[in-house]
C-alpha positions in Angstrom: 114.4 90.4 135.7 114.8 94.2 136.2 111.9 96.6 136.3 112.9 98.0 133.2 113.1 94.7 131.3 109.5 93.8 132.6 108.0 97.1 131.5 109.6 96.5 128.0 108.2 93.1 128.0 104.8 94.3 129.0 104.8 96.9 126.5 105.8 94.2 123.8 102.6 92.0 124.9 100.3 95.1 124.6 101.7 95.8 121.0 101.4 92.2 119.9 97.8 92.1 121.4 96.9 95.2 119.6 98.4 93.9 116.1 96.3 90.8 116.9 93.1 92.4 117.5 93.9 94.5 114.0 94.5 91.5 112.1 91.2 89.9 113.5 89.5 93.3 112.4 90.9 93.0 109.3 90.0 89.2 108.6 86.7 90.0 109.9 86.2 92.7 107.1 87.8 90.5 104.6 85.3 87.9 105.5 82.6 89.9 105.3 83.4 91.3 101.9 84.1 87.8 100.4 80.6 86.8 101.6 79.0 89.9 99.9 81.1 88.9 96.7 80.2 85.4 96.6 76.5 86.3 97.2 76.6 88.7 94.2 78.1 86.0 92.1 75.9 82.9 93.3 72.4 84.9 93.0 70.1 83.7 90.4 70.1 85.9 87.3 66.8 88.2 86.7 64.8 86.9 83.9 66.3 87.3 80.5 69.7 87.4 81.7 72.5 84.6 81.7 73.6 83.7 85.2 77.1 84.8 86.2 79.1 81.8 87.5 82.8 82.1 88.2 85.5 79.6 88.3 85.1 77.6 91.7 84.4 79.9 94.7 87.7 78.7 95.9 89.7 80.3 93.1 88.1 83.6 93.5 88.5 83.6 97.2 92.2 82.8 96.8 92.8 85.5 94.4 91.5 88.1 96.6 93.1 86.8 99.6 96.3 86.4 97.9 96.3 90.0 96.7 95.2 91.4 100.0 98.4 89.7 101.5 100.7 90.9 98.8 99.2 94.4 99.3 99.4 94.3 103.0 103.2 93.0 103.0 104.1 95.8 100.2 102.1 98.5 102.2 103.9 97.8 105.5 107.4 98.0 103.6 106.2 101.2 102.2 105.0 102.6 105.5 107.8 100.8 107.3 105.2 99.9 110.0 102.2 97.5 110.3 98.9 98.5 109.0 96.3 100.3 111.4 92.9 99.2 111.5 91.7 102.1 109.6 94.0 101.3 106.7 92.9 97.6 106.1 89.5 98.5 104.3 91.9 100.6 102.0 94.0 97.6 101.1 90.9 95.6 100.7 89.6 98.0 98.3 92.7 98.0 96.3 92.9 94.3 96.2 89.6 94.2 94.4 90.6 97.0 91.7 89.8 95.9 88.1 90.5 97.4 85.0 88.8 96.1 81.7 87.3 93.0 83.8 91.1 92.0 85.2 92.6 92.8 88.4 94.9 95.9 88.5 98.5 94.4 89.1 99.6 94.7 92.9 103.0 96.1 91.6 101.3 98.9 89.9 99.3 99.7 93.1 102.2 99.7 95.2 104.4 101.7 92.8 101.7 104.6 92.7 101.1 104.5 96.5 104.9 104.4 97.1 105.1 107.6 94.9 102.5 109.3 96.6 103.8 108.4 100.2 107.0 109.8 99.1 105.6 113.3 98.0 105.3 116.0 100.8 101.6 116.8 101.7 100.8 120.7 101.1 101.9 121.5 105.0 105.4 120.1 104.1 105.2 116.6 105.7 105.2 113.3 104.2 101.9 111.4 104.3 101.7 108.7 107.2 98.7 106.7 106.1 97.4 105.1 103.0 94.3 107.0 103.4 96.1 109.9 101.9 96.4 108.2 98.4 93.4 105.9 98.7 91.3 107.8 96.0 94.1 108.5 93.8 95.1 104.7 93.7 91.4 103.9 92.9 92.0 106.0 89.7 94.1 102.9 88.5 90.6 101.0 87.6 90.3 103.6 84.7 93.6 103.8 83.2 97.2 102.1 83.7 100.0 103.7 85.6 101.8 106.3 83.6 105.4 107.4 84.2 105.9 109.0 87.7 108.7 111.1 86.9 108.1 114.7 87.5 107.5 117.1 84.9 108.4 120.8 84.2 111.7 122.3 85.3 111.9 120.3 88.5 111.7 117.1 86.5 114.5 118.2 84.0 116.6 119.4 86.7 116.4 115.9 88.4 117.0 114.4 85.2 120.3 116.5 84.5 121.7 116.0 88.1 121.2 112.0 87.4 123.1 112.4 84.2 125.8 114.6 85.7 126.2 111.9 88.5 126.3 109.0 86.2 128.9 110.8 83.8 131.0 111.7 86.9 131.0 108.3 88.4 132.1 107.0 84.9 135.1 109.5 84.9 136.0 108.5 88.5 136.3 105.0 87.3 138.3 105.6 84.6 140.8 107.5 86.5 141.1 104.8 88.8 141.9 102.4 86.1 144.6 104.9 84.9 
């Protein structure tokens, strides 16, 4: 093995160890949050109130864990990289989002996050972290996602451009048939 190849292997090992440490940190955060939620569900009700009992604890845990895993995969696809340690609490918060007592759909969360990550920041660069859109995605707990099409003149221009492209493609297809 050459020195260059050995250096690449060592770098890969460091990257894997770092990713493993991030995963452990994320799992620790998830476990802590699950314990907090379980304690909240299992605590005795104050006098005069009915105790809140959920489905078996196992079902609640699985739902949150499944949502976290799905959001992690989706966010990694959006970012085109693995999540960093500071982004894992963001994903955990999003996994717990509820609207009207029901979990906010993961697809809705990922759609909004993807839209926000694709829009340039005020300095003209694209956002590179989930922290950029954390608070905006939290608003999904108040209302469902609306259309993400840009409004105003820019939105109309984009619509006309898409229409023009579609019509040009149809015209080209007709000419090929002749």
